[in-house]
A tleap script that builds the chain and sets N, CA, C and O, in Angstrom:
source leaprc.protein.ff14SB
mol = sequence {
  NMET SER ARG ILE VAL ALA ALA ALA PHE ALA
  VAL ALA VAL ALA LEU PRO ALA PHE ALA GLN
  THR PRO SER PRO LYS SER GLU THR VAL TYR
  GLN GLN LYS THR ILE LEU ASP MET THR ASP
  LYS ASP GLU GLU VAL VAL GLY ASP PHE PRO
  ARG GLY GLU GLY GLU LEU ILE MET LEU ARG
  SER LYS VAL HIE HIE THR SER LEU VAL GLU
  ILE ARG ALA SER PHE ARG SER GLU ILE LEU
  LYS SER ALA GLU ARG CTYR
}
set mol.1.N position { 24.729 25.750 14.974 }
set mol.1.CA position { 26.029 26.095 16.424 }
set mol.1.C position { 25.644 27.415 16.544 }
set mol.1.O position { 25.987 28.396 17.203 }
set mol.2.N position { 25.381 27.326 16.275 }
set mol.2.CA position { 23.975 29.791 16.164 }
set mol.2.C position { 22.628 29.137 16.770 }
set mol.2.O position { 21.840 29.630 17.577 }
set mol.3.N position { 22.606 28.001 16.199 }
set mol.3.CA position { 20.737 28.102 16.635 }
set mol.3.C position { 21.263 27.617 18.125 }
set mol.3.O position { 20.721 28.368 18.936 }
set mol.4.N position { 21.796 27.011 18.558 }
set mol.4.CA position { 22.287 26.553 20.094 }
set mol.4.C position { 22.644 27.568 20.581 }
set mol.4.O position { 21.997 27.791 21.605 }
set mol.5.N position { 23.666 28.633 20.273 }
set mol.5.CA position { 23.966 30.053 21.517 }
set mol.5.C position { 22.972 30.566 21.368 }
set mol.5.O position { 22.942 31.486 22.186 }
set mol.6.N position { 21.404 30.537 20.370 }
set mol.6.CA position { 21.299 32.016 20.792 }
set mol.6.C position { 20.006 31.445 21.524 }
set mol.6.O position { 19.275 32.281 22.056 }
set mol.7.N position { 19.453 29.334 21.649 }
set mol.7.CA position { 17.932 28.867 22.144 }
set mol.7.C position { 19.320 28.993 23.489 }
set mol.7.O position { 18.827 28.109 24.190 }
set mol.8.N position { 20.521 29.394 24.244 }
set mol.8.CA position { 20.878 29.597 25.177 }
set mol.8.C position { 20.464 30.758 26.142 }
set mol.8.O position { 19.727 30.842 27.124 }
set mol.9.N position { 21.278 31.637 25.416 }
set mol.9.CA position { 20.660 33.032 25.213 }
set mol.9.C position { 19.832 33.587 25.522 }
set mol.9.O position { 19.971 34.585 26.228 }
set mol.10.N position { 18.863 33.230 25.184 }
set mol.10.CA position { 17.162 33.546 25.574 }
set mol.10.C position { 16.697 32.477 26.219 }
set mol.10.O position { 15.767 32.158 25.477 }
set mol.11.N position { 16.703 31.786 26.997 }
set mol.11.CA position { 17.132 31.106 27.944 }
set mol.11.C position { 17.830 31.521 29.240 }
set mol.11.O position { 17.551 31.078 30.355 }
set mol.12.N position { 18.762 32.413 28.961 }
set mol.12.CA position { 20.027 32.653 30.335 }
set mol.12.C position { 18.459 34.834 30.512 }
set mol.12.O position { 18.190 35.812 31.211 }
set mol.13.N position { 18.272 34.419 29.785 }
set mol.13.CA position { 17.491 35.906 29.953 }
set mol.13.C position { 16.361 35.985 30.124 }
set mol.13.O position { 16.001 37.143 30.338 }
set mol.14.N position { 15.115 34.810 30.135 }
set mol.14.CA position { 13.945 34.939 30.442 }
set mol.14.C position { 14.144 33.960 31.729 }
set mol.14.O position { 13.004 33.590 32.007 }
set mol.15.N position { 15.177 33.293 32.758 }
set mol.15.CA position { 14.960 32.933 33.626 }
set mol.15.C position { 14.874 33.920 34.409 }
set mol.15.O position { 13.704 34.001 34.781 }
set mol.16.N position { 15.399 34.586 34.782 }
set mol.16.CA position { 15.346 35.090 36.247 }
set mol.16.C position { 13.930 36.007 35.974 }
set mol.16.O position { 14.026 37.229 36.090 }
set mol.17.N position { 12.800 35.487 35.662 }
set mol.17.CA position { 11.905 36.626 35.311 }
set mol.17.C position { 10.766 35.158 36.452 }
set mol.17.O position { 9.629 35.259 36.911 }
set mol.18.N position { 11.616 34.167 36.506 }
set mol.18.CA position { 10.642 32.907 37.321 }
set mol.18.C position { 11.383 32.739 38.275 }
set mol.18.O position { 11.231 31.628 38.784 }
set mol.19.N position { 12.659 33.809 39.082 }
set mol.19.CA position { 13.689 33.559 40.401 }
set mol.19.C position { 12.395 34.904 41.030 }
set mol.19.O position { 12.428 35.044 42.253 }
set mol.20.N position { 11.502 35.679 40.381 }
set mol.20.CA position { 11.104 36.695 40.854 }
set mol.20.C position { 10.203 36.271 42.262 }
set mol.20.O position { 9.568 35.271 41.929 }
set mol.21.N position { 9.902 36.584 43.590 }
set mol.21.CA position { 8.643 36.496 44.536 }
set mol.21.C position { 7.538 36.783 44.472 }
set mol.21.O position { 7.053 37.861 44.815 }
set mol.22.N position { 7.172 36.174 44.177 }
set mol.22.CA position { 5.088 37.408 44.530 }
set mol.22.C position { 4.656 37.847 45.953 }
set mol.22.O position { 4.032 37.307 46.866 }
set mol.23.N position { 5.022 38.595 45.834 }
set mol.23.CA position { 4.568 40.491 46.401 }
set mol.23.C position { 3.051 40.225 47.672 }
set mol.23.O position { 1.829 40.094 47.607 }
set mol.24.N position { 4.119 40.264 48.715 }
set mol.24.CA position { 2.000 39.683 49.520 }
set mol.24.C position { 1.284 40.541 49.228 }
set mol.24.O position { 1.646 41.687 48.961 }
set mol.25.N position { 0.118 40.122 49.230 }
set mol.25.CA position { -0.894 40.819 49.420 }
set mol.25.C position { -1.330 42.329 49.987 }
set mol.25.O position { -1.950 41.967 50.987 }
set mol.26.N position { -1.366 43.016 49.992 }
set mol.26.CA position { -1.595 44.138 51.332 }
set mol.26.C position { -3.336 44.104 51.509 }
set mol.26.O position { -4.251 44.377 50.733 }
set mol.27.N position { -3.285 43.590 53.043 }
set mol.27.CA position { -4.367 44.057 53.876 }
set mol.27.C position { -5.105 45.299 54.354 }
set mol.27.O position { -6.061 45.554 55.086 }
set mol.28.N position { -4.023 46.104 53.434 }
set mol.28.CA position { -5.352 47.494 54.133 }
set mol.28.C position { -6.918 47.340 53.393 }
set mol.28.O position { -7.450 46.403 52.799 }
set mol.29.N position { -7.251 48.356 53.642 }
set mol.29.CA position { -8.612 48.373 53.727 }
set mol.29.C position { -9.843 49.676 53.889 }
set mol.29.O position { -10.351 49.981 54.969 }
set mol.30.N position { -10.150 50.303 52.626 }
set mol.30.CA position { -10.385 51.662 52.837 }
set mol.30.C position { -12.029 51.500 53.457 }
set mol.30.O position { -12.620 50.432 53.614 }
set mol.31.N position { -12.491 52.699 53.711 }
set mol.31.CA position { -13.941 52.816 54.174 }
set mol.31.C position { -13.988 53.342 52.483 }
set mol.31.O position { -13.089 53.747 51.746 }
set mol.32.N position { -15.676 53.102 52.225 }
set mol.32.CA position { -16.682 53.258 50.695 }
set mol.32.C position { -16.932 55.723 50.619 }
set mol.32.O position { -17.183 56.709 49.926 }
set mol.33.N position { -16.494 55.070 52.274 }
set mol.33.CA position { -17.173 56.833 52.545 }
set mol.33.C position { -15.904 57.632 53.064 }
set mol.33.O position { -15.197 56.890 53.745 }
set mol.34.N position { -15.372 58.987 52.944 }
set mol.34.CA position { -14.944 60.123 54.311 }
set mol.34.C position { -15.554 60.899 54.837 }
set mol.34.O position { -16.545 61.474 54.388 }
set mol.35.N position { -15.054 61.035 55.878 }
set mol.35.CA position { -16.868 62.043 56.033 }
set mol.35.C position { -15.429 62.946 56.513 }
set mol.35.O position { -14.470 62.303 56.938 }
set mol.36.N position { -15.356 64.295 56.425 }
set mol.36.CA position { -14.554 65.669 56.704 }
set mol.36.C position { -15.487 66.659 57.773 }
set mol.36.O position { -16.361 67.489 57.520 }
set mol.37.N position { -14.774 66.093 59.352 }
set mol.37.CA position { -15.711 67.618 60.360 }
set mol.37.C position { -15.543 68.992 60.499 }
set mol.37.O position { -14.483 69.614 60.570 }
set mol.38.N position { -16.389 69.300 60.522 }
set mol.38.CA position { -15.812 70.700 59.953 }
set mol.38.C position { -16.466 71.827 60.668 }
set mol.38.O position { -16.669 72.992 60.324 }
set mol.39.N position { -16.830 70.959 62.102 }
set mol.39.CA position { -18.010 71.681 62.888 }
set mol.39.C position { -17.581 72.603 64.063 }
set mol.39.O position { -18.209 73.387 64.774 }
set mol.40.N position { -16.145 72.181 63.996 }
set mol.40.CA position { -15.175 73.332 65.425 }
set mol.40.C position { -16.565 74.461 65.671 }
set mol.40.O position { -17.547 74.797 65.010 }
set mol.41.N position { -16.085 74.736 66.791 }
set mol.41.CA position { -16.654 76.376 66.370 }
set mol.41.C position { -15.323 77.019 67.053 }
set mol.41.O position { -15.583 77.665 68.068 }
set mol.42.N position { -14.214 76.977 66.761 }
set mol.42.CA position { -13.379 77.635 67.633 }
set mol.42.C position { -12.513 77.953 66.311 }
set mol.42.O position { -11.824 78.969 66.405 }
set mol.43.N position { -12.420 77.085 64.814 }
set mol.43.CA position { -12.217 77.147 63.577 }
set mol.43.C position { -12.733 77.732 63.186 }
set mol.43.O position { -13.688 77.975 63.924 }
set mol.44.N position { -12.781 78.441 62.009 }
set mol.44.CA position { -13.375 79.320 61.337 }
set mol.44.C position { -13.041 78.394 59.610 }
set mol.44.O position { -11.888 78.052 59.349 }
set mol.45.N position { -14.138 78.124 58.666 }
set mol.45.CA position { -13.441 77.688 57.734 }
set mol.45.C position { -13.348 79.494 56.638 }
set mol.45.O position { -14.196 80.330 56.951 }
set mol.46.N position { -12.655 79.756 55.854 }
set mol.46.CA position { -12.201 80.502 55.124 }
set mol.46.C position { -12.212 80.832 53.576 }
set mol.46.O position { -11.420 80.176 52.901 }
set mol.47.N position { -13.231 82.029 52.734 }
set mol.47.CA position { -12.503 80.799 51.149 }
set mol.47.C position { -12.988 82.447 50.754 }
set mol.47.O position { -13.254 83.440 51.431 }
set mol.48.N position { -12.930 82.070 48.933 }
set mol.48.CA position { -12.435 83.151 48.445 }
set mol.48.C position { -12.521 82.505 47.015 }
set mol.48.O position { -11.887 81.594 46.483 }
set mol.49.N position { -13.886 83.592 46.455 }
set mol.49.CA position { -13.827 82.884 45.087 }
set mol.49.C position { -13.331 83.901 44.100 }
set mol.49.O position { -13.510 85.110 43.950 }
set mol.50.N position { -12.455 82.719 43.316 }
set mol.50.CA position { -11.245 83.890 42.877 }
set mol.50.C position { -11.486 84.291 41.209 }
set mol.50.O position { -11.309 83.689 40.150 }
set mol.51.N position { -12.002 85.690 41.606 }
set mol.51.CA position { -12.623 86.208 40.274 }
set mol.51.C position { -11.324 87.334 38.745 }
set mol.51.O position { -10.147 86.977 38.811 }
set mol.52.N position { -11.511 88.036 38.054 }
set mol.52.CA position { -10.611 88.368 37.554 }
set mol.52.C position { -10.559 89.841 37.899 }
set mol.52.O position { -11.503 90.632 37.905 }
set mol.53.N position { -9.487 90.033 38.141 }
set mol.53.CA position { -9.897 91.891 38.074 }
set mol.53.C position { -8.479 93.519 36.961 }
set mol.53.O position { -7.362 93.917 36.631 }
set mol.54.N position { -9.310 93.599 36.973 }
set mol.54.CA position { -8.991 94.657 35.891 }
set mol.54.C position { -10.146 95.039 35.249 }
set mol.54.O position { -11.208 94.951 35.866 }
set mol.55.N position { -10.117 95.657 33.542 }
set mol.55.CA position { -10.819 96.018 32.107 }
set mol.55.C position { -11.051 94.932 31.912 }
set mol.55.O position { -10.359 93.964 32.230 }
set mol.56.N position { -12.455 94.944 31.145 }
set mol.56.CA position { -13.158 93.986 30.041 }
set mol.56.C position { -12.322 94.307 28.764 }
set mol.56.O position { -12.680 95.406 28.340 }
set mol.57.N position { -11.336 93.754 27.991 }
set mol.57.CA position { -10.853 94.144 26.276 }
set mol.57.C position { -11.223 93.878 25.551 }
set mol.57.O position { -10.746 92.803 25.188 }
set mol.58.N position { -12.560 94.547 24.423 }
set mol.58.CA position { -13.421 94.004 23.201 }
set mol.58.C position { -12.356 94.614 22.447 }
set mol.58.O position { -11.652 95.624 22.411 }
set mol.59.N position { -12.684 92.965 21.566 }
set mol.59.CA position { -11.503 92.275 20.648 }
set mol.59.C position { -12.303 92.558 19.799 }
set mol.59.O position { -13.439 92.144 20.031 }
set mol.60.N position { -12.044 93.607 18.064 }
set mol.60.CA position { -12.320 93.470 16.556 }
set mol.60.C position { -12.890 92.232 15.955 }
set mol.60.O position { -12.118 91.301 16.184 }
set mol.61.N position { -13.968 91.837 15.255 }
set mol.61.CA position { -14.615 90.571 14.877 }
set mol.61.C position { -13.271 90.597 13.488 }
set mol.61.O position { -12.683 91.636 13.190 }
set mol.62.N position { -13.113 89.789 13.079 }
set mol.62.CA position { -12.381 89.419 11.700 }
set mol.62.C position { -12.956 89.687 10.642 }
set mol.62.O position { -14.053 89.570 10.098 }
set mol.63.N position { -11.315 90.327 10.367 }
set mol.63.CA position { -11.939 90.952 8.472 }
set mol.63.C position { -12.373 89.535 7.783 }
set mol.63.O position { -12.260 88.389 8.217 }
set mol.64.N position { -12.894 90.010 6.589 }
set mol.64.CA position { -13.248 88.664 5.509 }
set mol.64.C position { -12.889 89.269 4.515 }
set mol.64.O position { -13.857 89.786 3.957 }
set mol.65.N position { -11.311 89.580 3.681 }
set mol.65.CA position { -11.273 89.084 2.217 }
set mol.65.C position { -11.628 88.997 1.476 }
set mol.65.O position { -11.436 87.791 1.318 }
set mol.66.N position { -12.555 89.580 -0.099 }
set mol.66.CA position { -12.550 88.786 -1.214 }
set mol.66.C position { -11.088 88.051 -1.278 }
set mol.66.O position { -10.064 88.411 -0.698 }
set mol.67.N position { -11.329 86.535 -2.437 }
set mol.67.CA position { -10.588 86.774 -3.030 }
set mol.67.C position { -10.075 88.044 -4.254 }
set mol.67.O position { -10.722 88.925 -4.819 }
set mol.68.N position { -8.427 87.589 -4.334 }
set mol.68.CA position { -7.703 88.843 -5.908 }
set mol.68.C position { -7.547 87.518 -6.930 }
set mol.68.O position { -7.370 87.617 -8.144 }
set mol.69.N position { -7.629 86.526 -6.343 }
set mol.69.CA position { -7.517 85.488 -7.645 }
set mol.69.C position { -8.516 85.315 -9.201 }
set mol.69.O position { -9.713 85.226 -8.926 }
set mol.70.N position { -8.440 85.300 -9.596 }
set mol.70.CA position { -10.263 85.805 -10.379 }
set mol.70.C position { -10.286 83.955 -10.951 }
set mol.70.O position { -9.398 83.942 -11.803 }
set mol.71.N position { -10.448 83.552 -10.926 }
set mol.71.CA position { -10.618 81.183 -11.705 }
set mol.71.C position { -11.781 82.110 -12.820 }
set mol.71.O position { -12.874 82.672 -12.745 }
set mol.72.N position { -10.585 81.785 -13.957 }
set mol.72.CA position { -10.942 81.840 -15.541 }
set mol.72.C position { -11.611 80.787 -15.422 }
set mol.72.O position { -11.254 79.870 -14.682 }
set mol.73.N position { -12.739 80.762 -16.173 }
set mol.73.CA position { -13.474 79.326 -16.709 }
set mol.73.C position { -13.634 78.806 -17.742 }
set mol.73.O position { -14.444 77.915 -17.999 }
set mol.74.N position { -12.263 79.719 -19.015 }
set mol.74.CA position { -12.186 78.472 -19.511 }
set mol.74.C position { -10.428 79.086 -20.291 }
set mol.74.O position { -10.382 80.154 -20.901 }
set mol.75.N position { -9.078 78.135 -20.094 }
set mol.75.CA position { -8.562 78.550 -21.040 }
set mol.75.C position { -8.401 78.403 -22.609 }
set mol.75.O position { -7.381 78.609 -23.267 }
set mol.76.N position { -9.358 78.091 -22.951 }
set mol.76.CA position { -8.735 78.373 -24.688 }
set mol.76.C position { -7.852 78.993 -25.799 }
set mol.76.O position { -7.327 78.593 -26.837 }
set mol.77.N position { -7.923 80.047 -25.169 }
set mol.77.CA position { -6.653 80.961 -25.797 }
set mol.77.C position { -5.811 80.703 -25.563 }
set mol.77.O position { -5.021 80.367 -26.445 }
set mol.78.N position { -5.365 80.696 -23.902 }
set mol.78.CA position { -3.981 80.227 -24.129 }
set mol.78.C position { -3.329 79.150 -25.381 }
set mol.78.O position { -2.434 79.147 -26.226 }
set mol.79.N position { -4.878 77.908 -24.655 }
set mol.79.CA position { -4.226 76.576 -25.636 }
set mol.79.C position { -3.500 76.712 -26.969 }
set mol.79.O position { -2.437 76.307 -27.440 }
set mol.80.N position { -4.921 77.738 -27.533 }
set mol.80.CA position { -4.268 77.701 -28.739 }
set mol.80.C position { -3.106 78.385 -29.222 }
set mol.80.O position { -2.029 77.862 -29.507 }
set mol.81.N position { -3.413 79.600 -29.292 }
set mol.81.CA position { -1.603 80.858 -28.226 }
set mol.81.C position { 0.394 79.290 -27.988 }
set mol.81.O position { 1.536 79.136 -28.422 }
set mol.82.N position { -0.488 78.743 -27.145 }
set mol.82.CA position { 0.985 77.888 -27.074 }
set mol.82.C position { 0.531 76.839 -28.641 }
set mol.82.O position { 1.544 76.819 -29.340 }
set mol.83.N position { -0.692 75.979 -29.368 }
set mol.83.CA position { -0.662 75.106 -30.444 }
set mol.83.C position { -0.121 75.851 -31.470 }
set mol.83.O position { 0.570 75.071 -32.125 }
set mol.84.N position { -0.078 76.874 -31.916 }
set mol.84.CA position { 0.662 78.052 -32.641 }
set mol.84.C position { 1.779 78.641 -32.569 }
set mol.84.O position { 2.090 79.600 -33.275 }
set mol.85.N position { 2.728 77.950 -31.417 }
set mol.85.CA position { 4.349 78.219 -31.999 }
set mol.85.C position { 4.756 77.358 -32.776 }
set mol.85.O position { 5.723 77.345 -33.538 }
set mol.86.N position { 3.643 76.316 -32.459 }
set mol.86.CA position { 4.629 74.587 -33.255 }
set mol.86.C position { 4.530 74.196 -34.054 }
set mol.86.O position { 5.190 73.197 -34.339 }
savepdb mol mol.pdb
quit
């Protein structure tokens, strides 16, 4: 019974997808190149190159510190001390 209900539900959900009508294809054709004519003598194209205004701030370079942690070559003495406790 549950299989029939599940199949009916799947069919009910999938049916609206088949009811869609295909959209008409657009017949718009675009040119390969677009050319803008800016040769009018009455109008002048004015532009400005943006530049930063103000002062240049020099930053200090990063300081490299040496490590304060010493890496030991051997832990023998600590191992012997821990073995003597027991």
